[in-house]
C-alpha positions in Angstrom: -9.1 3.0 -5.1 -6.8 3.4 -8.1 -9.4 5.8 -9.5 -8.1 8.3 -7.0 -4.8 8.4 -8.8 -6.4 8.5 -12.3 -8.5 11.5 -11.2 -5.5 13.6 -10.5 -2.5 12.4 -12.6 0.1 13.8 -10.3 3.7 13.3 -11.4 5.6 14.3 -8.2 6.9 11.7 -5.8 4.0 9.4 -6.5 4.4 5.7 -6.0 3.8 5.1 -9.7 4.4 8.6 -11.1 7.1 7.0 -13.3 4.4 5.3 -15.4 3.5 8.6 -17.0 6.8 10.4 -17.2 8.9 7.5 -18.3 7.2 7.3 -21.6 8.5 10.7 -22.6 11.7 10.8 -20.6 13.1 7.4 -21.6 13.9 6.5 -25.2 12.3 3.3 -26.6 14.9 0.5 -26.6 16.4 0.1 -30.1 15.8 -3.2 -32.0 19.6 -3.9 -32.2 19.6 -4.9 -28.5 21.5 -8.2 -28.4 21.7 -10.7 -25.6 25.1 -9.4 -24.6 23.9 -5.8 -24.5 21.0 -6.9 -22.2 23.5 -8.8 -20.0 25.6 -5.6 -19.8 22.5 -3.7 -18.7 21.8 -6.5 -16.1 25.3 -6.2 -14.7 25.1 -2.5 -14.5 21.6 -2.7 -13.0 22.8 -5.0 -10.3 25.9 -3.0 -9.3 24.2 0.3 -9.5 21.3 -0.8 -7.4 23.5 -1.9 -4.6 25.6 1.2 -4.9 22.7 3.7 -5.0 20.1 2.1 -2.6 20.4 2.9 1.1 20.0 -0.8 2.0 19.2 -2.9 -1.0 19.1 -6.1 1.0 16.7 -5.1 3.7 13.8 -7.1 2.4 15.7 -9.7 0.4 19.0 -11.4 1.1 22.0 -10.8 -1.1 22.1 -14.5 -1.9 18.4 -14.6 -2.9 18.8 -11.5 -5.1 21.9 -12.8 -6.8 20.3 -16.1 -7.5 17.5 -14.3 -9.2 20.0 -12.2 -11.2 21.8 -15.3 -12.4 18.6 -17.0 -13.4 17.6 -14.0 -15.5 21.0 -13.9 -17.0 20.7 -17.5 -18.1 17.3 -16.9 -19.7 18.2 -13.7 -21.6 19.1 -15.4 -24.9 15.6 -17.1 -25.0 13.6 -14.0 -24.1 12.2 -11.1 -26.0 13.0 -7.6 -25.0 9.7 -7.0 -23.1 10.2 -10.3 -21.2 13.7 -9.2 -20.2 12.2 -5.9 -18.9 9.6 -7.9 -16.9 12.5 -9.8 -15.4 14.2 -6.5 -14.4 10.9 -5.3 -13.0 10.8 -8.5 -10.8 14.3 -7.9 -9.6 13.5 -4.3 -8.7 10.4 -5.3 -6.8 12.4 -7.8 -4.8 14.1 -4.8 -3.1 10.8 -4.3 -1.4 10.1 -0.5 -1.2 7.7 1.7 -3.0 10.2 4.3 -4.0 12.5 1.9 -5.8 11.2 0.9 -9.2 11.9 0.1 -12.8 10.5 2.8 -15.1 8.9 0.6 -17.6 6.9 3.2 -19.6 8.6 2.4 -23.0 7.0 -1.0 -22.9 3.7 0.7 -23.6 5.0 2.9 -26.4 2.9 1.0 -28.9 -0.2 1.8 -26.9 -2.3 0.4 -24.1 -5.8 -1.1 -24.0 -8.6 1.6 -23.9 -10.0 0.5 -20.6 -9.5 1.8 -17.1 -9.8 -1.0 -14.5 -10.1 -0.3 -10.8 -9.9 -2.5 -7.7 -12.8 -2.1 -5.4 -13.7 -4.0 -2.2 -15.9 -6.4 -4.2 -13.5 -7.0 -7.1 -11.8 -5.4 -10.1 -14.3 -3.5 -12.3 -14.2 -1.5 -15.6 -14.4 2.0 -14.2 -14.1 3.9 -17.4 -13.6 3.2 -21.1 -13.1 4.7 -24.5 -16.5 5.1 -26.3 -15.8 2.2 -28.6 -15.8 -0.2 -25.6 -18.9 1.1 -23.8 -20.4 -2.3 -23.6 -17.9 -3.4 -20.9 -18.3 -0.2 -18.7 -19.2 -1.3 -15.2 -18.4 -5.0 -15.9 -16.6 -7.1 -13.2 -13.3 -8.7 -14.3 -13.5 -12.5 -13.9 -10.6 -13.9 -16.0 -7.5 -12.6 -17.8 -6.4 -14.7 -20.7 -8.4 -17.6 -19.3 -6.8 -17.3 -15.9 -9.0 -16.5 -12.8 -8.5 -12.9 -11.8 -7.0 -13.8 -8.4 -4.4 -16.0 -10.0 -3.7 -13.4 -12.6 -3.0 -10.8 -9.9 -0.6 -13.3 -8.3 1.3 -13.4 -11.6 1.5 -9.6 -11.9 2.4 -9.0 -8.2 6.1 -9.9 -8.5 6.6 -7.1 -11.0 5.0 -4.4 -8.7 7.3 -2.2 -6.7 5.6 -1.3 -3.4 5.8 -0.9 0.4 2.8 -3.1 1.0 -0.2 -4.8 -0.4 -2.1 -1.6 -1.0 0.6 -0.9 -3.7 -0.7 -4.0 -5.5 -4.2 -2.7 -5.4 -3.0 0.6 -6.8 -0.8 -0.7 -9.6 -2.3 -4.0 -10.7 -5.3 -2.4 -12.5 -2.8 -0.4 -14.7 -0.8 -3.5 -15.5 -3.9 -5.2 -16.8 -4.2 -2.6 -19.5 -0.6 -3.1 -20.8 -0.5 -5.9 -23.4 3.3 -6.6 -23.2 3.1 -6.9 -19.4 0.2 -9.4 -19.8 2.2 -11.3 -22.3 5.4 -11.4 -20.1 3.2 -12.6 -17.2 1.8 -15.5 -19.3 -1.7 -13.8 -19.3 -1.9 -13.3 -23.0 -0.7 -15.2 -26.1 -0.5 -12.0 -28.0 1.9 -9.1 -27.4 -0.5 -6.5 -28.7 -3.8 -7.6 -27.2 -5.6 -8.7 -24.1 -8.4 -11.2 -23.7 -10.7 -10.8 -20.7 -13.8 -12.5 -19.3 -16.3 -10.1 -17.8 -19.5 -10.4 -15.8 -22.3 -7.8 -16.2 -26.0 -7.9 -15.6 -25.8 -11.6 -14.6 -24.1 -12.6 -17.9 -20.5 -13.7 -18.6 -18.8 -12.9 -21.9 -15.2 -12.8 -23.2 -13.8 -9.9 -25.2 -10.4 -9.3 -26.8 -9.1 -5.7 -26.6 -6.4 -4.1 -28.8 -4.2 -1.0 -28.0 -6.1 2.2 -28.7 -4.9 4.5 -26.0 -1.8 6.1 -24.6 -0.3 5.2 -21.2 -1.1 8.7 -19.9 -4.8 8.0 -20.6 -4.8 5.6 -17.7 -4.3 8.6 -15.3 -5.7 11.5 -17.1 -9.3 11.9 -18.3 -9.2 11.6 -22.1 -11.8 13.5 -24.0 -14.8 11.3 -24.8 -14.0 8.5 -22.4 -17.0 7.3 -20.3 -16.9 7.1 -16.5 -19.2 4.8 -14.5 -19.8 7.6 -12.0 -21.2 9.9 -14.7 -24.6 8.4 -14.7 -25.1 9.0 -11.0 -25.6 12.7 -11.5 -23.8 13.4 -8.2 -20.2 13.8 -7.5 -18.7 13.3 -4.1 -16.3 15.9 -2.7 -13.2 13.9 -3.3 -13.9 13.7 -7.0 -14.7 17.4 -7.6 -11.2 19.0 -7.8 -8.7 16.1 -7.7 -6.1 18.0 -9.8 -6.1 20.9 -7.3 -3.2 20.5 -4.9 -5.3 21.7 -2.0 -8.7 23.4 -1.5 -11.4 23.5 1.1 -15.1 24.1 1.5 -17.7 24.3 4.2 -20.6 21.9 4.1 -23.3 23.8 6.0 -25.8 21.0 6.5 -23.3 18.9 8.4 -21.3 21.8 9.8 -18.1 20.3 8.3 -15.0 22.0 7.1 -13.7 19.7 4.3 -10.1 20.0 3.2 -8.8 18.1 0.2 -5.0 17.9 0.4 -3.7 16.2 -2.8 0.1 17.1 -2.8 2.5 18.2 -0.2 3.7 21.0 -2.5 3.3 24.7 -2.7 1.2 26.2 -5.4 2.6 29.1 -7.5 0.0 31.4 -6.0 -0.1 30.0 -2.4 2.1 28.1 -0.1 1.0 25.1 1.9 1.6 27.2 5.1 -0.6 30.0 3.9 -3.3 27.7 2.8 -3.5 25.9 6.1 -3.4 29.2 8.0 -6.6 30.1 6.1 -8.0 26.6 6.9 -7.5 26.9 10.6 -8.7 30.5 10.7 -12.0 29.3 9.1 -12.1 26.5 11.7 -11.9 29.1 14.5 -14.3 31.7 13.0 -17.0 29.7 11.2 -19.8 27.6 12.9 -18.3 24.2 12.0 -18.3 21.2 14.3 -15.9 18.9 12.5 -12.7 19.2 10.4 -12.1 16.6 7.7 -8.6 16.4 6.1 -8.8 14.3 3.0 -5.4 12.8 2.1 -6.5 9.7 0.3 -5.2 11.1 -3.1 -2.0 12.5 -1.7 1.0 10.7 -3.2 3.7 12.9 -1.5 5.8 16.0 -2.2 8.1 17.8 0.3 8.3 16.4 3.8 9.4 19.7 5.2 6.2 21.5 4.3 4.0 19.7 6.9 5.0 21.6 10.0 2.3 24.3 9.7 -0.3 21.6 9.2 0.7 19.8 12.4 1.1 22.9 14.6 -2.2 24.3 13.3 -4.0 21.1 14.0 -2.6 20.9 17.5 -3.8 24.4 18.3 -7.2 24.0 16.7 -10.4 23.9 18.8 -11.4 21.0 16.6 -8.4 18.9 17.6 -10.8 16.7 19.7 -11.5 13.0 19.3 -14.7 12.8 17.2 -14.2 16.2 15.6 -11.0 15.9 13.7 -10.9 13.2 10.9 -8.2 12.3 8.4 -9.1 10.2 5.3 -6.3 8.0 4.1 -6.0 5.3 1.5 -3.8 3.3 -0.8 -2.5 6.4 -2.6 -1.4 8.1 0.6 2.3 7.7 0.1 5.8 9.2 0.6 5.7 12.7 2.1 2.0 12.3 2.7 2.8 9.3 4.9 5.2 11.4 6.9 2.4 14.0 7.4 0.1 11.2 8.5 2.8 10.0 10.9 2.9 13.4 12.6 -0.9 13.7 12.7 -0.9 10.3 14.4 1.7 11.2 17.0 0.7 14.8 17.9 -3.1 15.2 17.3 -6.4 13.5 18.3 -7.3 12.7 14.7 -9.5 9.8 13.8 -8.2 8.1 10.7 -10.9 6.8 8.2 -10.7 4.9 5.0 -8.3 2.2 4.0 -4.6 1.6 4.9 -1.9 3.9 3.5 0.3 2.8 0.5 3.5 3.5 2.5 5.0 2.2 5.7 5.2 4.6 8.6 9.0 4.1 8.5 10.1 3.8 4.9 12.8 4.2 2.3 12.6 7.3 0.1 14.3 10.1 -1.7 14.8 8.0 -4.9 17.7 8.7 -7.3 17.6 7.6 -10.9 20.1 5.8 -13.0 20.0 4.8 -16.7 20.9 1.4 -18.1 23.7 2.0 -20.7 22.3 0.1 -23.7 18.5 -0.1 -23.5 18.3 3.4 -21.8 15.6 2.3 -19.4 15.6 4.2 -16.2 15.6 2.8 -12.7 15.1 4.7 -9.4 16.5 3.6 -6.1 15.9 4.9 -2.6 18.8 6.8 -1.0 17.4 7.5 2.5 15.6 5.7 5.4 12.9 7.9 6.9 12.7 7.0 10.6 9.6 9.0 11.4 8.2 6.7 14.0 9.5 4.5 16.8 12.4 2.3 15.6 10.4 -0.7 16.8 7.5 0.3 14.6 7.5 -2.3 11.9 4.0 -1.6 10.5 3.6 -2.0 6.8 1.0 0.7 6.7 -1.0 3.1 8.8 -4.3 1.4 9.3 -7.5 3.5 9.7 -9.3 3.6 13.0 -12.5 3.4 11.0 -12.5 1.2 7.9 -14.5 2.6 5.0 -14.0 0.5 1.9 -15.7 1.4 -1.4 -17.6 -1.2 -3.4 -18.3 -0.6 -7.0 -21.9 0.2 -6.5 -20.8 3.1 -4.2 -18.7 4.5 -6.9 -21.3 4.1 -9.6 -23.8 5.9 -7.3 -21.5 8.8 -6.5 -21.3 7.8 -2.8 -18.3 8.2 -0.5 -18.3 5.6 2.3 -15.5 7.5 4.1 -17.5 10.7 4.5 -20.6 8.7 5.4 -18.6 6.9 8.2 -17.4 10.3 9.5 -20.9 11.8 9.6 -22.2 8.9 11.6 -19.1 8.3 13.7 -19.6 6.9 17.2 -16.6 6.5 19.4 -15.4 2.9 20.0 -12.9 1.6 22.5 -9.4 1.5 21.1 -6.8 -1.2 21.7 -4.7 1.4 23.6 -7.6 2.0 26.0 -8.2 -1.8 26.4 -4.5 -2.4 27.2 -4.4 0.5 29.6 -7.4 -0.9 31.5 -5.7 -4.3 31.7 -2.5 -2.9 33.1 -4.6 -1.2 35.8 -6.9 -4.1 36.7 -4.9 -7.1 35.7 -8.1 -8.8 34.7 -7.2 -11.2 31.9 -10.8 -12.4 31.2 -12.0 -8.9 30.8 -9.1 -8.1 28.4 -10.0 -11.2 26.3 -13.7 -10.2 26.1 -12.9 -6.6 25.1 -10.2 -7.7 22.6 -12.7 -10.1 20.9 -15.3 -7.3 20.7 -12.6 -5.1 19.1 -11.5 -7.7 16.6 -15.0 -8.6 15.4 -16.0 -5.0 14.8 -15.9 -4.5 11.0 -14.8 -0.9 11.6 -11.5 -2.3 12.9 -10.9 -4.8 10.0 -7.5 -3.2 9.3 -6.4 -2.7 12.9 -3.0 -4.1 13.9 -3.4 -6.0 17.1 -0.5 -8.5 17.0 2.2 -6.3 18.7 -0.2 -4.7 21.2 -1.6 -8.0 22.3 1.9 -9.5 22.5 2.9 -6.6 24.8 0.0 -7.6 27.2 1.4 -11.1 27.3 4.9 -9.8 28.1 3.5 -7.4 30.7 1.9 -10.4 32.5 5.1 -12.4 32.1 6.9 -9.6 33.8 4.5 -9.9 36.7 5.3 -13.6 37.0 1.7 -14.5 35.8 3.0 -17.2 33.5 -0.2 -19.0 32.9 -2.1 -15.8 32.1 0.7 -14.8 29.7 0.5 -18.2 28.0 -3.3 -17.7 27.5 -2.7 -14.4 25.8 0.1 -15.7 23.6 -2.0 -18.6 22.5 -4.9 -16.3 21.5 -2.4 -14.1 19.6 -0.9 -17.1 17.8 -4.4 -18.4 16.8 -5.2 -14.9 15.3 -1.8 -14.4 13.7 -0.6 -17.8 12.4 1.8 -16.4 10.0 3.7 -14.3 12.5 7.1 -15.3 13.9 6.8 -13.0 16.9 3.9 -14.9 18.4 5.7 -18.3 18.2 8.9 -16.8 19.7 6.8 -15.5 22.6 5.2 -18.9 23.1 8.6 -20.4 23.1 9.7 -17.9 25.8 6.8 -18.7 28.1 7.0 -22.5 27.6 10.8 -22.2 28.3 10.1 -20.4 31.6 7.5 -23.0 32.6 10.1 -25.7 31.9 8.1 -27.3 29.1 11.2 -27.6 26.9 9.8 -29.7 24.1 6.9 -27.2 23.5 9.4 -24.3 23.8 11.6 -25.9 21.2 8.7 -26.6 18.9 7.6 -22.9 18.9 11.1 -21.5 18.6 11.5 -23.6 15.5 8.2 -22.3 14.1 9.4 -18.7 14.7 12.7 -19.2 13.0 11.0 -21.0 10.0 9.0 -17.8 9.5 11.9 -15.4 10.2 15.5 -16.4 9.9 16.8 -13.2 11.5 15.6 -14.2 15.0 19.0 -14.7 16.7 17.7 -15.2 20.2 15.3 -17.9 19.0 18.2 -19.6 17.2 20.3 -19.6 20.3 17.3 -21.0 22.3 16.9 -23.8 19.7 20.6 -24.8 20.1 20.4 -24.8 23.9 17.1 -26.7 24.1 18.2 -29.2 21.4 21.3 -30.0 23.4 19.3 -30.3 26.7 16.8 -32.6 25.1 19.3 -34.5 23.0 17.4 -33.6 19.9 19.5 -34.4 16.8 17.1 -32.4 14.5 18.7 -29.1 15.4 
């Protein structure tokens, strides 16, 4: 949840740490900004982004990006300053990585709405408010400026810089509290207010809110603000010391050693290495039966500080499946993602929670540049962190055990992640299912076990596309063409938006000599992914063979 971030207000290598710091670090644009000055800024932005970023056209083509630049350039004379900034935010987000972003803080210099939204599994709710707006505390958001909330999020999404969709869940609630962003997105007719429709206690009502808070209030805990969890009278472990970089406690009743790791950074009084030396010493000496490493709030830090964590975990007596758990979530990002990568590779950890906010392989080490006229700051990634296999194209690290939080959980002070850990029962993994299939060759058994895995709600985030595809290619390599086709068809049915499954179907139909079906599927693959060179070659060859003039 976004509330994780608001609880801690960390300003180091966070996905959206710029929100807080930019307000103070970047001067507010001066009113004498002319269309030509904005155009100068746009030209500088474009050239500097390409010069600074490690690979600015990884997620978007140069042509697509340039077309968007030209469109904004044409519109500048008709736009107000905050609308131009929104255009620059959209351009930045097109780059497609969570470390590359437009530091828009000055847009909120006149204040933000005194409401803290949060995205839970069952919708976006008002998690905390200033006392003056207590009537909307705990209300579910239904509409923004008369637009259904799902459609409103779609309008905000193009402005959100992120690695994956978890970044949207993290940032969108903040955007909803910034009037000028709402106005630029067509979600408000006013530049200094927001109108929302809420649902609470079975009733719907509409309320217009005006700025009465600072941007930093959306992360920090302003004095007097009311939090929906307060009435519960209980506070889960993750909410007790969120501003503490790292700390641990032993929960005697469950024999659990709980470690909250919120930043991959040393403290002035203790290094990460020394802290985890203490943790693993406790794990060896105290009567505990499980180790929980909670990284759901960890937005990053220093990649090079994680070695003692990994080596200590490897050597620990609790490095056993079912005894070592790592909690992850949408705020797990940057150096924290690198730590998760190593834990995935080298330990027997079970990952619990929701997907991470970063990709296992990702761009990072952002460098800032300042636009010459408006003085807005932009940051661009300068390095590619290849932590995992080069073929690993996952957008996130998915949990082994899904544990999403609904709003009633939060209001009651419950932690579904810890509850899932305490009642954990091992389930068969996809790796185990595939290993069995490679041994027995029994396709019917694989399909049955795969279906059980897919329908288990604990596995709702599990990535199965590539693993199932490998089973198909394994069977293809054994000349079991019909069995491979069965597997590829199942994979295509479950992953209709994936190019790889259609390319695989094209391959197997091509081998079977069913050229028309091969051509059809290769075309589906290329329509979804223009970079598939082998599929394009196959299309040309098959089109020629079939005399198909639609090539």
